[in-house]
N, C-alpha and C positions, 0 to 999 in steps of 0.2 A: 961152265956153269958158275953163276955168281955165288961167292961165299956168303952164307947167311951170318949176319952179325950176332954175336953173343955177348952178354953182360959179364962184368968182372966177378960179380957176386953170385952166389947160388940162387937160382930162380925161386926156390922154395922160400928162402929168406926174403927175397924181394916181394913175393906174394904176401907173406905175413905182414910186411911193412905197409904196403899200399892198401891192404884190406882193412886196416884200422880206419883210414880216411873214408873208404867206401862205405863201410858199415855205418859210420857216424852220419854221413850225408844222407843215405837212403832211409835211415831210421827217422830223420827229421821230416821226411815227406808225409809221415803218418802219425808221428808221436803227438803232434799238437792238436789233432782232430778232436780227441776226447776231452781236451782241456778248454775248448772254446767257451762253454758257459762260464767257467771260472775266470777266464781272461776277460770276457765281456763284463762280468760283474765287477772285477777288480779295477778295470779302466773306464768304468761308467759308459759302456757302449752297448748297443743293441746286439742280439745274436746275429742279425743280418750283417751289421757292420763288422762284427768280429770275424766273419768268414773271409774278409779281405786278408787276414793273417795267413790263410792258406792260399788264396788266389795270387797274392803278390809274390809269394815264393815260387809258385808254379810258373807264373808268367816269366819272371826273370830267369828262372832255371831253363825254361824251354828256349828262350832266345839265345842263350849262351851255348847250349848243347851243340848245334850244328857248326859253330865257329871253332870248335875244339881243334880241328886239324890245322886251321890257319894259325891259331894262337901258338900251338906247339911248334910249328915250323918257323914262325917269325921270331918268337922270344926264346925258344928253347923249351923242350918239354919239362925238364926238371924245374926250371925257374917258374913256369906257369903252374905246375903241380904244387910246388911249395907255396907260391903266392895264393893259390886257391885255398889251401888249407889254412893259411894265416888269416885270410879274409873271412873264411867260414867260422873260424874259432873266435875271432874278435867280434864279428857280428852276432855270434851266439851269446857272447857276454853282454852285448848291447841289448839283445832281445830280453835277457833276464833282468836288465836294469831299466827297461822301458817304463817311463812315467806317464805315457799317454798312448792312445791307439795309433795316431800318426807316427809316433816314434817307433813303435813296435813294427808297423808296416814297413817303414823305411829300413829298419834293421833286417827284416825278413827279405826285402828286395836285395840287400847286400849279401845276405846269406845265400839266396838263390843264385846270384851271380858267381859267388865263390864255389858253390856246390855244383853248378851246371857243368863246368869243364872237368871237375874232379873225377867223377865216375868214369866217363869215357877214356880219360887219360890213364886212369888206373887199369882199366880193361886192356887198353893197347899196350901198356907196359908189361902186363902179364902175358899177353899173347906173343909179344916180341921176345920176352925173356926166356920162354920155353921153346924148345924145338917143336917142330910140327907134330911129331908123334906123341908129344906129351901135352898138347894144348887142351885136350879133353880134361885132363887132371887139373890144369890151371883154371879152366872154366868151372869145374866143380867147386874149387875154393871161392871163386868170384861169386858163384851162385849163393854161397852161404850168406853173403851180405845183401845182394840184390833181391833175393827171393824171401829170405827169412826176416830181414829187418822190417819191411813194411807190415808183415803179419804180426810181429811181436810189438810193433810200435804202439798200437792202442792199449795193449795190456800194460806195458811199461809206463806209458803216459798216464793211464788211469791210476796205477799204484803210486807213482811219484806225486801226482796232483792230490790224491786223497791223503797221502801220508805226510807230505811236506807242503809244497806250493807249486803252482804251475811254472814259476820262474826256474825251478830246478830242472825242468825238462830241457832247458837251454844251457844251464850251468854245467850239466854233466858232460857237455862237449869239450869243456876247457882242458881237463887232464888228457882226454883222448886225443884232442887236437895237438897238444904240445908233444906227446909221444909220436904222433904221426909226422909232425914236422921234423923231429930228430931222425926218425927212421928214413924219411925221404931224402934228407940231406946226406945221409950215410950211404944209402943203397941205390938210389935212382941215378941214372946217367943218360945222356942224350946219345942216341945212335948216330953214326956218321952221316946218314942221309938227312937227318933233321938238322944237323949242324951246317950242312951245305945249303939248306933252303932258308936260312935266316934273313935273307934279303927280300923275301916275298912281300909284296905291297898289299895293303888291305883294300878290299872291294867295298867302298863306302855305300855305293848305291845298293849293292846286294844286301849289305847288312841292314840298311834302312828298310828295304822291302821285307826282309826276313823278320825284323822286329815288329813291323805293323801287322804282318800276317799272323805270327804266332801270338802276339799280345791280344789282338782282336778275337782270334779263335779261342784262346784259353779263357778269356772273359766271357765269351758266348757260352762255352760249355759249362762254366762254373755258375753263371748268373742267369742263364736262359730260362730255366724253369720258374725262378722267382718272378721273372718279368712276363711270364706267359708266352715265351718265345716270340714268334713273329707278330704277336698281338701288340708288342711294344715298338715304337718308332725307332728307338736307339738300337734295338736288336737288328732291325732290317738294315740300318746304316752300317752297323758293325759287320754284319754278314757280307754286305756288298764290299766293304773295305777289305775284308779278309780274302774274298774270292779274287778281287782285282790285284791285290798285293801278291797273292800266291802266284797268279798267272804271270805277273810282271817279274817276280823273282825267278821263276823257271826260265822265262825268256832271256833274262839278263845273264843268268848263270851259263846258259848255252852259248851266249854271244861274247861274254867278257873274256879278255885275254888272261886275266888272273882271277878266276872266280873264287868267291868266298867258300863255296861248297863244290867239291868235285863230283858232279853228277854222273861221271863216266862209270862209277862203280855199279850203277844200275844196269849196265850192260852185262854184268855178271849174273847169270841166272840164279845161282845159289843165294847170292846176296839179296836179290829182289824177292824171291820166294820167302826167304828167312825173315825179311822185314814185314811181309804180310802176316806171317804166322806169329811173329813177336807182337805185332799190333793187336791181333786177336787175343793172344794170351794175356797181354796187359789189360785189355778190356774185361776179360773174364776174371782175372785175378783181382784187380782193384774193385770191380763191380761186386764180386762176391764178398770181398773184405769189407766193403761199405754196407752191404745188405744184411749180412748175418747179425752183426751187433744191433742194427736197427730193428730187425725182426724180434730179437730177444728182449730188447728194451721196451719197444712200443706195444708189442702184442703179448709177450710172455711175462712182462713185468720184472725182468732182471735188472739189477743195478748195473751201472757202467762197468765197474771192475769185474763183476761176475760174468758179464757178457764177454769181456776180454779174456777171462780164464777159459771160457768155452772155445775161444779161437786158438788158444795156445798150443793144443795138440797138433794143429795144422803146421805151425812153424817147427815144432819138434820133429814131426814126421819128415818134413822137407829137409831139415838139417841132417838127420840120420841117413835118409835115403841118398842124399847127394854124395856122401862118402862112397857108398856102394856104386852109384852110377859113374863116379869119376874113375873107378877101377876097371869098369867094363867098357868105357867109351871107345877105346881103340880096338876092342876085340869083337864087339857086336855092331852090326851095321846101323848107322845113325837113323835110317828111316824106320827100322823095326822098333827102335827105342822110342822114336817119336810117335809111332802108331800106338804103342803101349801107353805112353803119356797122355795123348789126346783121348784115347778110349777111357782111361781112368778119369780124366777131367770131365768127360761127358757123363760117366757113371755117377760121379760125385754130385754133379749138378742135377741129374735126374733123381738121385736119392733125396736131395733137398727139396725137389718139387713135390715130394709126397708128404711134406710136413703138414701138421694140423695143430690146433690149439691145445691138444691133450698130450703132446709129445714130451718126453723127458729130455734132460740135457744131453744124455748119451746119444739121442737121435740126431743131434746136431754135431756132436763130437766125431762120430764115425765118418760121415761124409767129409768132414773137415780133414780128417787124417788121410782119407783117400785122395782128397784134393792136394794135400801137401806132397804125397808120394808122386802124384801125376806131374806136378810142377817140376820136381827134381828130374823126372824122366824126360821132360820137355826142354828145360832151360839149357842144360849142359850140352846135349847133342845138337840142339838147335843153334846155339851160338857157335859151336865148333863147325857145323856144316855150313852156316852162313858165311863165316870168315875163311873157310878152308881154301878157296880158290883165289884169295886176294894176296897181293905182294905185301911185304912188310911196310913199304912206303905208303900203302893205301889204308892201313889199319887205323891210323889216327882219325882220318876223315870218316871212315866206315863206322867206327865205334860211336862217334858223335851222333850220326844219323840213326844208328841202331837203338841207342838209349833214348833219343828223342821220340822215336816211334813207340817205344815201350811206355814212355810217360804220356804221350798223346793218346795211346790206346787206353791207358788207365783213366785219363780225363773223360774220354768218350764213354767208357764203361760206367763211371760214376754219374755222368750226366744222364745216361740212359736209365740207370736205376732210379734216380730221383724223379725223372719225368714219368716213367712208366708206373712207378708206385702211385704217384698222384693221379694220373689219368686212368690207370687201370682200375684203381679203387672206385673212381667215379663211374666207370663203365659197368663194373660188376654190381655196384650199388643200384644203378638205374635198372639193370636187368632183374635184380632180386626184389626191388621195392614193390613190385606188383604182387608179390606173395603176401604182403601185409594187408590182406583184404579180409573183411569180416566173414566171408563165406569160405575161407581157407581153414580147414580143421586144425592144421598144425599151428597156424597163427593164433586161432582162438584158444587153443590149449595153453600156449606159451603166455598169451596175454592174460587169460583168466588166472593162471597160476601166479603171475607177477602181481596182478591187482589184488588177489586174495591175501598175498603176503604183505603188501603195502597198506592194505586197509586197516591193519592192526595199529598203524602208526599215524592215522589221519582220517579225514573224511573221504567219501566215495569218489567225489570229483577229483580231488588231488591224487588219490590212488590211481585213478584211470589215466591221468596225465603222466604220472611217473611211470606207470606200466608201459605206456606207449614209448616213453623215452628209453626205458630199459630194453625193450624189444628192438627199437631202432638202433640203439648202441650196439647190440649184439649183431645186427645186420651189418652195421658199419665195420665192425671188427672182422666179420667173415669176408667182407668185400676187400679189405686190406690184405687179409691172408691170401685170398685168391690172386691178388696182384703180385705178392711175393712169389707165390707158386709159379705164376706165369713167367716171371723174370728168370727164375732158376731153370725152368724148362727151356727158355730161349737160349740161355748160356750153354746148356747141354747140346741143343741143336747147332749152335755156332761151332762148338768143338767138333761135332760130327761132320758138318759141312766143309770145314777147312782141311779135313784129313786127306782128301785126294791130292792137295797141293804137295804133300810130303813126297809123293812118288815122282814129282818133277825134279827133285834134287839130283844133281849129278853125284855119282858115288864118291864118297870121301875115302881115299885110300891112304892109310898110314904108311910112311916109308919103311921098308924092311930093314934098313940100316940108317944110322944117324947121317944127316946131311952134313956137308963140309962146314965146319965151324960150329956145329951143334954139339951139345953134350947131354 
């Protein structure tokens, strides 16, 4: 039996070191969202142009993610990891110093390139540093950054932007980045099998096809609703380019002698099922994270920072629960923990689908807490079960794909939310507008009441017009509320429908004694 490699330093110390970089990178996927209006105003850009600050980061991040395995094998994992942190830290400084929107977008592209490989490398470092029976505990630590950071991002971003300036949401990365570089230099080392593979050649054709596929797909998901999807010519061309490049990429990777991405990991049943479940979780997590603040701000009239505070208990619940989950991950079967997690995820979504315009803040906080608990019960056992059957040599490639699908799932979830809110509101409005008829007693009562109130401030004709506007505004508000409710219900149904996949996992058995070379 082959001896399993072990690092020189304590795995717990290594985990603390790499998690600084992980938390910093994942936080930046969401911290800039709430500052977009401030960024647009400061750099003389429209709100639509400012969204490229988010899109540019996601595109470059997505392209780099699947190449993580090759980068680590060719240049050495430690060297790539430190280079990524340096690039991310320096580009964060450039983001803060940006004097124009193109400068900021360029800096965000560099930041996305640096951050793309950082998270999967950190995850593979932690998985390899811990023996198999302790990988659940390692993933509990990893979950603190990957799950909690994007939830806390909008709250932290709102507070920094309101209290100081949007530039400080990037400047705060500088001290964290410097500490992460020092920690990586001291703690991280390359396993022997990575050192032996440094002569691997790059698959330029595969990389080109991958870049076209992910870039066109990410831009489609981010900008499709603004362009009315396939109503725009460029959307149709981008969709065709994405489909063809994806098909070409898969074909080339299966035929290439030295493929950029090792697709053989999909032969592993646990890995394939885990990828599907993680994509679903990403869609629900990021979709809910995007939708709750939107509901609170547009329909309930909450300021941005207050809507962020309403989301904070979700992150706190996830943070606390993850400690508990990490302790039981080897003692309770993964599939039962996943069943609990997806059940709670469905329950939280169905709770949110009962919202109305008279709810208090606590009616949003409680479902958010249940959601945070659910995510902790899913993320740790799901990652452990997904990677459980893979050899150490496969982890670098596998973690890149795993994080890619989490991010793509998030992009799909956000695109779904923005599309369904706009179109769902139109559908509900079309269905309800028939009730605004003179022979409808409820409409007449509402209209007469509004007209009587407005007549005190003007003539009868103006009062009638304003009363119609007031009643229609109420109908439009109700139509948007129903669109939010529909989305939350769909997220709950998605969680329920994916649960049967959990029972297809092969059982993850923890070794009864440490493996050779483990500690």
